[in-house]
N, C-alpha and C positions, 0 to 999 in steps of 0.2 A: 504493500500500500504506500509506504514512504517513497519507494522508487517511482511509482506512478505519479504521485504528487510532485516529486522533484522533476520528473520528465515533463509533466504538464506545465510547471512553472517555467522551465527552460524554453519550451516551445513558445509559450505565451510571451515571455520577455523578448525572445528573438524577433517574433513578429511585431511586437510593439515598438521596439527600439531600433530596428534595422532601418537603414536608409531606403526610402521609397523613391527618391528623386532619380530620374534617369540621367545618366551622364552620356555625352556623345562618345566618350572614349570607350564605352563597352557596348556600342551598337554595331550592327553589321555594316559592311562596306557600302551598300546602297544607301543606307540611312545617313552615313557620314558624308557621302558625295552630295546627297540632297541638301543636307545641312550647310555644307560649305558653299554650295552654289547659291543658296538662299541668303546666307549671312555675310558673304564677302563684299558685296557692293551695298554700302549704306547700312549694314547690319553689325552684329556683334563682332564679326571678324574683319571689319574694315578698319584696320589699325592705322592707316594713314589719316583717315577721317578722325579717329579718336585722338591722334596726336596733333591735329590741326591747331588747337588753341594752346598747345604747349609752347612755352617761351624758348625752349632749347631749339637751336637750329641744327645741331648735330648730336648724334648718340654714339658713344664709344663702347666698343666691345674689344677687349684686348688692346691692341695698338692700332685698331682700324676705326675710323669715324664714318658714320652713315648719315645721309640726309634723311628727312622724314619719310620720303617715299620708299627709299631702299630699306630703312629700318622697319617700316610697316610690312614690307615683303618678307624680311627676315623673321618677324614675329609670326606672320601667316604660315611660313614654312615650318617654324617650330611647332605651331598648333597642329598642322596636318600630320607632322611626324609623330606627335604624341598619340594620335589615334592608332598608329601601327597598322594601318590598313592599306597604305599605298607606298610604292617605291618612290625614290626621288624623281625619276623620269615621269612616272604617272602623276605625281604631284605637280610637277612643272607643266605638264600637258593640261591638267585641270585648271591651274591658275591662268594659263594662256587662253583656255576655252572661256573661262568666266570673264576675264578682262578683255577678251576679243583682241588681243595683241600679243606679239612675241616679247619675251623678256629681253631687255638690252644686256650688254655685257656686264655693266655694273650691277644691274638688278639680278642677273643670274648668279653673280658672286655672292650677293647678299642672301639670295635664296639658298644657295649651297651651304653657306655658313649657318644659316638658321636650321637647315635640315641636319647638319652635322653636330649641332650643339648637344651636349649631354643634358638630359632631362631628369628632373627629380620626381 
């Protein structure tokens, strides 16, 4: 009887206190693609727009300085890498599809840096 009560308590507490919020990082690939397509231009993943009112003109990582646009691309690449759903080449193709333009050489460097960064 004690074991049954203990088991019931554990199940109830797990259900009560477990997180119910869905994270994009544990979704399937199609959901991740849809989310990034929807949020990249003017949404939660439009990092250049989010940095628009920042007073800093450049952002340093290591010994490299990035302008707002390139730093926004770096942040986007880091976000897509964190999902662990796409290769770097697939992520670049997705970014170019969403933005309807090819990455320039400096943008591609920022993208690659963001995709290579270690994530916590």
